Structure formats: C-alpha cells, structure tokens
KEVOTOR-101521 format. One record per atom (N, C-alpha, C): residue in one letter; x, y, z. Coordinates in steps of 0.2 Angstrom, whole numbers, plus 2048, in hexadecimal, padded with zeros to 3 digits. Example, Ala and Ser with C-alpha at 12.3 -4.5 7.8 and 13.67 -1.06 7.14 Angstrom:
<margus>
A8427E4827
A83E7EA827
A8427F0827
S8407F5823
S8447FB824
S840800827
</margus>
This chain:
<margus>
M8208147AE
M8208127B5
M82680C7B7
Y82680B7BE
Y82C8077C0
Y82A8017BF
S82E7FB7C1
S82D7F57C2
S8277F37C9
L8237ED7C7
L8207EC7CC
L8247EA7D3
R8297E97D2
R82D7E87D8
R82F7EF7DD
S82E7F47DA
S82E7FA7DE
S8267FC7E1
L8227F97DE
L81B7F87E1
L81B7F37E7
Y8197ED7E5
Y81A7E77EA
Y8207E87EE
K8207E87F4
K8277E77F8
K8267E47FD
V82A7E17FE
V82A7DB805
V82C7E180B
G8297E2811
G82C7E7816
G8287E681D
N82B7E8821
N8267E8827
N8237F0828
G81C7ED82E
G8187F182E
G81B7F7834
P8187FD835
P8107FD833
P80F80182E
S81380782A
S81180B826
S81780A81E
S81780981A
S81C80A814
S81E810814
S81A816815
S81D81D815
S82081F81B
H81E81C820
H82181E827
H825819829
T825812828
T82A80E82B
T82F80B826
I82D808820
I83280781C
I83680D818
G832812816
G836818813
G83A81A818
P83A81D81C
P83F81F822
P844819823
L844814823
L84780E823
L84C80E81D
N84B80E818
N84F80F812
N851816812
A84F81B814
A853821814
A858821818
A85781F81F
A85C81D822
A86381A81F
K86181481D
K865810818
K869813812
E866818810
E86981C80B
E86E82180C
F86C825812
F872829816
F877826817
L87682181B
L87D81D820
L88181A818
K87E817814
K88281580E
K88581C80C
R88382280A
R886827807
R88C82A80C
N88B829813
N88F82C818
N89082881D
P89482381B
P89881E820
P89B821826
L89D827825
L8A282A82B
L89F82C831
C89882E831
C894831836
C89682D83D
D896830842
D89782E848
D89182F84D
N88D834848
N88683684E
N881839847
V87B839848
V87783A844
V87083E848
L86F842844
L866846847
L863846841
V85C844843
V85784383E
V85184783F
K85084B83A
K84A85083C
K84484C837
L83E84D83B
L83884B838
L83384F837
Y82F850831
Y82C855831
Y82485282E
G82085782D
G81885582B
G81685082E
S81384A82A
S80F84582B
S81583F82F
L81B84082C
L81F83C831
L82183F838
A82084583B
A821849840
A81A847845
L815849841
L80E848845
L80B840847
T80E83B842
T80C834843
T812830845
G818832844
G81D82E844
G81E82A84A
K81B82C851
K81C827856
K817820855
G811823854
G80D81D853
G80F81984C
H81381B846
H814817842
H81C815843
L81F815848
L82581384A
L82C815846
T82A81B844
T82E82083F
T835821842
D835823849
D83A82384C
D83E81F84F
Y83B819850
Y83D812852
Y84180F84D
I83E80E847
I84280B841
I84881083E
I84781683F
I84E81983C
I852817842
E852817849
E85881784D
E85A81084D
K85680C84C
K85880484C
K85C803845
T85A80883F
T85F80783A
T86580983A
I86680F83E
I86C81483E
I870810844
N86F80C848
N87180A84D
N87680684B
P87C80684F
P87F807855
P880810856
I88181284E
I88281A84F
I87D81D853
P87E821859
P87A82585D
P876829857
C86F82A859
C86A82E854
C865833858
K864838857
K85F83B85B
K85A83E855
I85483C856
I84D83D854
I849844856
E84A848851
E84584E853
E83E85084F
F83A850854
F83285084F
F83185884E
D83185B847
D82E860846
D829863843
F823865847
F81D864844
F81B86C841
M81F86F840
M81E87783E
M821879838
T827876837
T82B877830
T82887582A
E827879825
E82287781F
E82787481B
Q82686F819
Q82C86C813
Q82686A80D
P82A868806
P827868800
P824860801
H82585C804
H821856804
H81D85580C
P81985280D
P816850813
P81A84A817
N81D846813
N823841816
N829842815
T82B84981A
T83384B818
T83684981F
M83C84881E
M842847821
M848849820
E84C84C826
E85384F824
E85784A828
F85C849827
F862844828
F86884A829
F86C84A830
F87284F830
F878849834
G87C849830
G883844832
G888849836
Y88B84683B
Y88F84983D
Y89684583F
K89C846840
K8A3844840
K8A6849846
D8A884684B
D8AB84A850
D8A7850852
N8A0850852
N89C856854
N89C85A84F
V89E85A849
V89E85E842
V89B85C83D
L89585F83B
L89085C835
L89485C82F
I89485582D
I898855825
I893853821
A88B850824
A88684E81E
A881850820
S87C85281B
S87585281C
S87184F814
M86C84E816
M86784B811
M85F84B813
K85B84F80D
K85585080E
K85184980B
V84C84780D
V84A84080A
V84384180A
F83F840806
F83783F806
F836838805
S83183580A
S82E82E808
S827830804
I82882C7FE
I82582E7FA
I81C8297F8
G81D8247FC
G81881F7FD
G81B8187FB
G8178127FE
G81A80D7FB
G82180B7FE
G82380E803
G82A80C804
G83080F800
S82E8127FC
S8328167F7
S83481D7FA
I83B81E7F8
I83C8247FA
I8418297F5
K8408307F5
K8438357F1
K8488397F5
V84E8397F2
V85283F7F6
V8528457F1
D85084B7F7
D8508527F4
D8568537EE
G8538557E9
G8588577E2
G8598517DE
E85784B7DF
E85A8467DC
E8538437D9
E85583D7D5
E84F8397D2
E84D8347D7
V8478307D7
V84782B7DC
V84C8257DA
L84F8227E0
L85581F7E1
L8548187DC
K8598187D8
K85A8117D5
K85580E7D2
E8518127CE
E84A80F7CC
E84A8117C5
E84880D7C0
E84980E7B9
E84180F7B7
E83E8117B3
E8398117B1
E83780D7AB
I8358067AD
I8368027A6
I82F8007A3
Y82B8047A6
Y8248037A2
Y82380A79D
K82380A799
K822811794
K81B813793
L81680F795
L810811795
L80D81179B
N80A81979C
N80881A7A3
N80181C7A4
K7FC81A79F
K7F581A7A0
K7F281279E
F7EC8117A2
F7E980C7A1
F7E780B799
K7E5810797
K7E280F790
K7E780E78B
D7ED81078C
D7F380F787
D7F580678A
I7F580678F
I7F87FF790
I7F37FA78D
V7EC7FB78D
V7E77F778C
V7E77F7783
Q7E87FC780
Q7E97FD779
Q7EE7F9777
Y7F47F9779
Y7FA7F6778
Y7F87EE778
C7F57EC77E
C7F37E4780
C7EF7E277A
K7E97E6777
K7E47E6772
K7EA7E576C
D7ED7EA76C
D7F17E8762
D7F67E3763
Y7F97E0769
Y7FD7DA768
Y7FA7D476D
K7F47D576D
K7EE7CE770
K7F37CC776
M7F47D0779
M7F67CD780
M7F07D0786
R7F17CC78C
R7EE7CD794
R7F47D3796
I7F07D679B
I7F47DA79E
I7FB7D87A3
Y7FA7D17A5
Y7FF7CE7A8
Y8047CB7A3
E8037CD79E
E8077C9798
E80B7CF795
Y8087D5796
Y80C7DB795
Y8107DB79B
V80F7DB7A0
V8147DB7A7
V81B7D67A5
D8197D17A4
D81D7CB7A2
D8237CF79C
M81F7D2798
M8237D3791
M8287D9793
V8277DD798
V82A7E379B
V82E7E179F
E82C7DD7A4
E8317DB7AA
E8357D67A9
G8347D17A5
G8387CB7A3
G8367C57A7
D8397C07A6
D8367BA7AB
D8387BB7B1
S83D7BD7B4
S83F7BE7BB
S8387C17BF
I8347C57BC
I82F7C97C1
I82A7C17C3
N82A7BC7C0
N8277B57C2
N8297B47C9
E8307B47CA
E8337B17CF
E8327B77D6
Y8327BF7D4
Y8307C27D9
Y8297C27DB
M8247C17D6
M81C7C17D7
M81C7BA7DD
E8207B47DC
E81E7AE7E1
E8217B17E8
K8257B57E8
K8277B87EF
K8227BB7F1
I8207C17ED
I81C7C57EF
I8157C17F1
Y8137BC7ED
Y80E7B87F0
Y80D7B47F6
K8147B27F7
K8177AF7FD
K8167B2804
V8187B8803
V8197BD80A
V8107BF80B
M80C7C0806
M8067BF806
M8017BC80A
S8037B7807
S7FF7B180A
S8027B0812
D8087B0813
D80B7AE818
D8087B481F
S8087BA81C
S8057BF820
S7FE7BE823
I7FA7B981E
I7F37B9820
I7F37B2825
D7F87AE824
D7F97A8829
D7FA7AA830
R7FF7AF82F
R8027B1837
R7FB7B483A
G7F87BA836
G7F37BD838
G7ED7B983B
I7EC7B483A
I7E57B083A
I7E77AC841
A7EF7AB841
A7F07A7847
A7F17AA84D
T7F27B184D
T7F57B5851
T7EE7B8856
T7EE7B785C
T7EA7BB860
T7ED7C0865
G7E97C3868
G7EC7C886D
G7EB7D186C
I7F07D586D
I7EE7DB86E
I7F47DE868
L7F17E2865
L7F77E7860
L7FA7EB864
P8017EC862
P8067F1865
P8037F9865
G8047FC86A
G80280386A
G7FE804871
K7FC80A871
K7F980D877
K7F180B876
L7EE80A870
L7E880A86F
L7E5803871
Q7E97FD872
Q7E87F7876
Q7E37F3870
I7E27F2869
I7DE7F0866
I7DF7E8866
K7D87E5867
K7D87DD866
K7D97DB85F
R7DD7D785E
R7DD7D4857
R7D87D0857
K7D57D0850
K7CE7CE84F
K7CE7C8847
A7D57C7845
A7D47C383F
A7D27BB841
N7D57BA847
N7D47B284A
N7CD7B184B
Y7CA7B784E
Y7C37B6850
Y7BE7B4849
L7C07B9844
L7BC7BA83E
L7BD7B483B
H7C37B183A
H7C57AC836
H7C07A583A
Y7C07A483F
Y7BE79E842
Y7B879F846
Q7B47A4845
Q7AE7A5849
Q7A97A0844
K7A579D84A
K7A0797847
K79A79B844
V79879983E
V79379D83B
V78F797838
P787797839
P784793835
P78479382E
K78979282B
K787793823
K78D78D821
T78C78C81B
T790784817
T796789815
M79B785814
M7A1786811
M7A078C80A
E79C789807
E79A78C800
E7967927FF
S793795806
S79079B807
S7947A1806
M7907A5802
M7947AD802
M7947B0807
E7907B080E
E7907B3813
E7987B1817
Y79A7AA816
Y79F7A681A
Y7A67A9815
R7A57A9810
R7AB7AB80B
R7AD7B280D
R7A77B680C
R7A87BD80F
R7AB7BF814
R7AA7BB81A
R7AC7BC821
R7B57BA821
K7B57B481D
K7BD7B281C
K7C07B881A
L7BD7BB813
L7C17BF811
L7C37C6814
V7BE7C8819
V7C07CC81E
V7C57CA824
S7C57C4825
S7C97C182A
S7D17C2828
Y7D27C1821
Y7D87C281E
Y7DB7C881D
A7D67CD81A
A7D97D581B
A7DA7D6822
Y7D77D3827
Y7D87D582F
Y7DF7D3830
A7E17CD82E
A7E77C9830
A7EC7CE82D
V7EC7CF828
V7F27D3824
V7F37D9827
S7EE7DD828
S7EE7E282A
S7F07E3833
E7EF7DD836
E7F27DE83E
E7F87DA83D
E7FA7D7838
E8017D6838
E8067DD836
N8027E1831
N8057E7830
N8067EA836
A8017EC839
A7FF7EF840
A8067EE845
S8087E8845
S80B7E5849
S8137E4848
G8137E7842
G81B7E783F
G81C7E283C
G8187DD83B
G8197D8835
G81B7D882F
E81D7D382D
E81F7D4825
E81A7D3821
I8187D781C
I8127D7818
I8167DA810
V8117DB80C
V8137DE806
V80F7E5804
T8127E9801
T80F7EF801
T80B7EE7FA
A8057EF7FB
A7FF7EF7F6
A7FA7F37F6
P7FC7F97F4
P8017FC7F2
P8077FF7F8
T8047FF7FE
T805800804
T8077FD80B
C8097FE810
C8087FB816
C8017FB818
G7FE801818
G7F880481D
G7F1800817
A7F37FE810
A7EE7FB80E
A7F07F380C
A7F57F280F
A7F77EB80D
A7F47E580D
G7EE7E6810
G7E97E0812
G7E37DD80E
V7E27E3808
V7DD7E3803
V7DF7DD7FE
L7E27DE7FA
L7E67D97F5
L7E77D37F8
P7EB7D17FD
P7EC7CA7FF
P7E67C7802
A7E17CA805
A7DA7C8806
A7D77C57FF
C7D87C97FC
C7D37C57F5
C7D57C17F3
V7DE7C17F2
V7E37BC7EE
V7DE7B77F2
R7DF7B47F9
R7DD7AF7FC
R7D67AC7FB
Y7D27B27FC
Y7CA7B07FA
Y7C97AC7F4
A7CE7B07EF
A7CC7AC7E8
A7D07A67E6
E7D57A57EB
E7D879D7EA
E7D37987ED
E7D079A7F3
E7CB7967F6
E7C57957F4
T7C47977ED
T7BE7967E9
T7BF78F7E6
G7C578E7E4
G7C87887E0
G7C67897D9
F7C678F7D6
F7C47907CF
F7CA7927CD
F7D07927CF
F7D57977CC
F7DB7937CE
T7E07937CA
T7E77907C9
T7EC7947CD
H7F27927CF
H7F77977D2
H7F979C7CD
E7F97987C6
E7FC79E7C1
E7F77A47C0
D7F17A17C2
D7EA7A87BF
D7ED7AE7C6
I7ED7AB7CB
I7EF7AF7D2
I7F57B47D0
I7FB7B17CE
I8007B47CC
I8007BA7C7
N7FB7B77C2
N7FA7BD7BC
N7F67C17BE
G7F17C07C3
G7ED7C57C6
G7F07C97CA
L7F57C87CE
L7F97CC7D1
L7FD7D27CD
K7FF7CF7C7
K8027D37C2
K7FE7D97C0
T7F87D77BE
T7F37DC7BC
T7F27E27C1
A7F17DF7C7
A7EF7E37CD
A7F67E87CC
G7FC7E57CC
G8027E97CD
G8017F07C9
I7FE7EE7C2
I7FF7F37BE
I7FA7F87C0
I7F47F77C2
I7EF7FB7C5
I7F38017CB
G7F67FC7CF
G7FA8007D5
G8008057D2
N8028037CE
N8088067CB
N80580C7C5
L7FE80B7C3
L7FC8127C0
L7FA8177C5
V7F88157CA
V7F581A7D0
V7FC81C7D1
K8028197D3
K80881C7D7
K80B8207D1
K80A81F7C9
K80E8247C6
K80A82A7C5
N80382A7C5
N7FF82F7C2
N7FB8347C7
A7FB8317CD
A7F98357D3
A7FE8347DA
S7FB82F7DE
S7FF82D7E3
S7FC8277E8
I8018237EC
I7FD81E7F1
I80181F7F7
S8018277F8
S8028277FF
S7FE82C801
G7FC829809
G7F682C80C
G7F9834810
A7FE835811
A80183C811
A80084080C
E7FF83D807
E800842800
E7F88427FE
A7F583E7FE
A7EE83F7FB
A7E983B7FE
G7E883A806
G7E583580A
G7E482E808
C7DF82B80C
C7DF82380C
C7DC821804
Q7DA827801
Q7D78237FA
Q7DD8217F6
A7E38257F9
A7EA8227F4
A7ED81B7F8
E7E981A7FD
E7EE8127FE
E7E780E7FF
V7E380D803
V7DD808803
V7D78097FB
G7D88117F9
G7D48107F3
G7D780D7ED
T7DF80D7ED
T7E380A7E7
T7E38037EA
A7E38017EF
A7E47F97F1
A7DE7F77EE
C7D77F87EF
C7D17F77EF
C7D07F77E5
S7D37FA7E2
S7D47FB7DC
S7D77F67D9
M7DD7F47DB
M7E17ED7DA
M7DE7E87DB
A7DB7E87DF
A7D77E07E3
A7D37DF7DD
A7CE7E47DB
A7C87E37D6
A7CC7E37D1
A7D17E47CD
A7D57E27C7
A7D77DC7C7
F7DA7D97CE
F7DB7D37CE
F7D67CD7CD
L7D07CE7D1
L7CB7CA7D0
L7C77CA7C9
V7C87CF7C5
V7C67CE7BE
V7CB7CB7BC
E7D17CC7BB
E7D57C97B7
E7D57C17B8
I7D57BE7BE
I7D67B77BF
I7CF7B47BC
Q7CB7B87BA
Q7C57B57B7
Q7C47B77B0
N7CB7B87AF
N7CB7BA7A7
N7C67C07A4
G7C67C37A8
G7C07CB7A5
G7C47CE7A0
T7C07D179D
T7C17D6798
T7C47DC79B
F7C97DF795
F7CC7E6798
F7C77EA79A
E7C27EB796
E7BD7F0799
E7BB7ED7A1
Q7B97E87A3
Q7B77E57A8
Q7BE7E77AE
I7C37E57AC
I7C87E77B0
I7C97EF7B2
E7C87F37AD
E7C87F97AE
E7C27FC7B2
S7BD7FA7B1
S7B67FB7B4
S7B77FA7BD
A7B97F27BE
A7B97F07C4
A7BD7F67C8
S7C67F77C4
S7CA7FB7C9
S7C78037C8
E7C48057C3
E7C180C7C5
E7BB80C7C9
I7B68087C9
I7B18087D0
I7B68097D7
A7BA8037D6
A7BD8037DD
A7BF8097E0
L7C380D7DD
L7C78127DF
L7C28197DE
E7BD8197D9
E7B981D7D9
E7B581F7E1
H7B48197E3
H7AF8187E9
H7B281A7EF
H7BA81C7EE
H7BD81D7F4
H7C08247F3
L7BE8277F0
L7C182E7ED
L7BE8347F4
G7C38367F5
G7C183A7FD
G7C4838803
L7C5831803
L7C682C809
L7CD82F80D
T7CA833813
T7D0836816
T7D583181A
C7D983281C
C7E082F820
C7E0833827
D7DC83082D
D7DD833833
D7DC82D839
P7E4829838
P7E582483C
P7E6828843
I7E2825848
I7E282784F
I7E8824852
E7EC82A856
E7F282A859
E7F7828854
G7F582884D
G7FB827849
G7FC81F848
Y7F881C84A
Y7FA81584A
Y7F5811844
V7F880E83F
V7F580983B
V7EF80583E
Q7EA807842
Q7E6803844
Q7E0805844
I7DE80A846
I7D780C845
I7D6814840
P7D381383C
P7D080F838
P7D380B833
C7D980A833
C7DC80582E
C7DB80082D
I7DB7FB832
I7DA7F4830
I7D27F382E
E7CE7F4831
E7C67F482F
E7C67F6828
R7C87FB827
R7C97FE81F
R7CB7F981A
N7D07F581C
N7D47F0818
N7CE7EC816
A7C97EA81A
A7C57E481B
A7C17E7816
V7BC7ED818
V7B87F0815
V7BA7F180D
A7C17F380B
A7C37F3805
A7C37EC801
A7C57E6804
A7C67E0801
A7BD7E07FF
L7B97E0802
L7B17DE801
L7B07E37FD
R7B27EA7FB
R7B07EE7F7
R7B47EB7EF
A7BB7E87EF
A7BD7E77EA
A7B97E07E6
L7B77DC7EB
L7B37D57E9
L7AB7D97E4
D7AA7DE7E9
D7A37E27E7
D7A57E67DE
A7A87E97DF
A7AC7EC7D9
A7AD7E87D2
A7B07E17D4
A7B27DE7CF
A7AA7DA7CD
N7A77D97D0
N7A07D57D0
N79D7DB7CB
L79C7E17CD
L7987E57CB
L79A7E77C4
A7A17E87C3
A7A47E67BC
A7A27E37B7
S7A07DC7B9
S7A07D57B6
S7997D77B3
Y7957D97B8
Y78C7DA7B7
Y78B7DE7B2
L78F7E47B1
L78E7EB7AE
L7907EA7A7
N7977E57A6
N79C7E57A0
N79B7ED79F
N79F7F17A1
N79F7F87A0
N7A27FA79A
S7A27F8793
S7A57F978E
S7A380178C
D79F80478E
D79F80B78C
D79E80E792
S7A380E798
S7A381379D
S7A481879C
K7A281E79F
K7A482579E
K7A98277A3
I7AC8217A7
I7B08247AB
I7B881F7AB
S7BB8227A9
S7C181E7A8
S7C581E7AF
F7CA8177AF
F7CE8167B5
F7D381C7B5
D7D681D7AF
D7DC8237B0
D7D882B7B2
L7D282B7B0
L7CF8327B1
L7CD8317BB
V7CD82C7BD
V7CB82C7C4
V7D282B7C8
V7D78297C5
V7DD82A7C7
V7DF8317C8
E7DE8367C2
E7DF83D7C2
E7DB8417C8
T7D583E7C8
T7D08417CE
T7D283F7D4
M7D583A7D6
M7D78387DC
M7DD83C7DE
L7E183F7DA
L7E78437DC
L7E584A7DE
D7E084A7DA
D7DD8537DA
D7DA8537E1
T7D684E7E2
T7D284C7E9
T7D684E7EE
G7DC8497EE
G7E184A7F3
G7E48507F4
K7E68557EF
K7E98597EF
K7E485F7F4
D7DC85F7F3
D7D88627F6
D7D78617FD
L7D98597FE
L7D6859806
L7DA85D80A
S7D885F810
S7DA862814
S7E285D817
Y7E7861819
Y7EC85D81B
Y7EB859821
R7E585C824
R7E685882B
R7E3851829
Y7E184F824
Y7DC84A822
Y7E284681E
R7E884781E
R7ED843819
R7F284081F
E7F083C823
E7F6839827
E7F983C82D
T7F6841830
T7F8846835
T7F584383A
S7EF84183A
S7EC840841
S7EA845844
E7E884B841
E7E6850843
E7DE853841
G7DD84F83F
G7D484F83B
G7D184983C
G7CA84883A
G7C784283A
G7C583F841
L7C6838840
L7C5835846
L7CD83584B
A7D1835848
A7D983884B
A7D883D851
K7D284284E
K7D3848853
K7CD847858
K7C7844857
K7BF84385A
K7C283E85F
Y7C683985D
Y7C6833863
Y7C9836869
K7C583386E
K7C9834876
K7CA82F879
</margus>
C-alpha cells in the first residue's frame, strides 16, 4: 500500500476523481510537454457525463491557461476506465504529443501504460488480518505500525490534515447562502449547528445534531470548491472530519488520541483503495461514502483504545451496510444526494462503533477483508448507470 499521504490529500472540491484528478493530469501533461502552444482534451465516460457539474472542464482549462485549450465531451467511445481523458498537444497546428490518463480515485491518476505516478508502496502488508497479526506479534497499536512504516514525518503531515479538516468545518458552519450550480441548493450547516433545541449540551440528541452539522459543513464547502481533505475522496470528505470534531467536543480525548485515530482510519481507507476501489465511477458510492464511514468507525473505536477485534468489527459493519450504494448525483453536482449522504454516514459510523463495542465480536464470521472484496464485486455488478454517470436513479428521476 502507498503512504497515507496518497490517501489524505488536501485539495479543492467538488470531486477528487473529477476535479483534483484532472487537475493533476493537466499539470503532468504540461510538465512533460512544455512546447505545446495549443491543447485539446477529450473526456470520456463519467468524466464526460458529469464533467460540467463536477467542474472538470473548468479546472482543466484553468490549469492549462494561458495556453489555449479546447474540451470535448465524448459520450459514446468506450474506454478501459470510466474516468478516462486524453490530452493532445499541438505546436504550430502540428500534433507533437498525446497522453491518455485515468483518474483512479482520491485525486490519484494513472497514465496509460505506466505505473501510478511517483508513488512507492511502503506498506508491505495489504490485508487487515496481516496488519493485526503483525501488531499483535510486536505488541503495537495500528497507529504505531503507521509510525514505524512512515517515519516521524507522518506526524507533521497528519497535523496539516487535521487542520484542513477543522478549518473546513469552521468555514462551512460560518457560511450561509446558495451552493453554486443550477440546482440552487441552500446551505444548511449553519442552520443545523445553531438551531435552538430544548436540550442540554450533554444530551445525545444535541450532540448528534452537531455531528450532522459538521458533515454538512465540510460537504457544502466541497460542493462550493472549497479546500477539503480527501477522506478518502472529496465526495465523502464530510464523514470523518465530522466524527473527529464530535469526538473532540466530548472532552474525553487528547489531541494525540485524535491524530492517532486518523492514522488508524487511514489504514482502513488504504486497504479499501488497495484491494477494491474508492472511486464512485468505478464501484458506486459504496466505494466513497461506504469507505469513509468505515474509516470514521475505526477512528471512533481507536480513540477509545478499542481492541483489534472491535476496530475490525466497526469497520466491517460500516462498510457492509453500504454495500450496493449507488452513485447517482443529480445533474452531476456533488450536492444531491451527496451532502445528506455524508451526514447519514457520520451517524452510521457512530452507530457502527457503538455496536462493535456492545458485541465485542471476537468470533465474527465476516472479516473486514471479506467485505472489501465483496464491495469490489458488487461495484463491478452495478450497472454503469449507477456509477457516477447521472444516467440512473435519482439523477434520472429528478425533474
């Protein structure tokens, strides 16, 4: 598996695969081909079908500027990956360069015929059961395994990730108005956060309402093109930060606990990315929000010093009950049902963590590794219409 730095990335929404990935692809093409004086970019599959709503064309043109750039949306040509784009570079109207790129989720890209760019697999263990066995053998927690593999510098990086997550919540709570795009969706985080309720600060209902407001805050920031952390993607960026702020406000956990919990959550996300997919275009929203929920559940158990079995159980429960979740964003915007879905997943992560602690599933028949494998099979079986194309489900029915 790659470093947690390749999972937790700071970027601007609304989509890691449709915005950050194409941005990185455009930068890579320009770096390789600095002599181009004109560029043509063809978008295929999900990038073509939902590119307008995800600002794909906008971010590519902005990145390639001041070089003239033309974007073509090809809805018909089949490609080996649902998020495929082709760059054609010209010099004096003569084609001098071309590059086919796949946006593989979480902002990562893969150039056709090459390995994933500039990444080294530093984790040699790629299954949850193997990581746990190693930790048991050497008497360490999962976050200590992260420290061992990544080195001391990972702490500074995780502090940066924590700050961006926290800032995105604060901005989202403070901002009101209408989200960009023709759907004209009203921001709700501020209302949810400050809504008067006849409950004390200690009440569970009050705290859960705050949890929801934090998930809305980050998701609305993402939908507005604000700076967020892929956890594991932009579209699912609200789940884990919401649970982080929720945990902080209980007053039971230190800042070190929170950072360590984020490391453990990162391992869960990395395992899904390695063994299945975190791309909605490849495996539906189960791969995005389902993984985010699993990461958040693991985080909540880790900060409570839960057992390996409880961490696995919480992660497995969270992902298992998102199996089959489709990706059908209305008009291609990461707004409906995406924002509300982040809030639901944050609540579900809390429930999964609690259920794992109640059951103490040391004899669970379903492992986390098995659920990850099942999620990938389920994603492959989903009709392409339900994988970030806006051609099925709510996206098709909504008028």
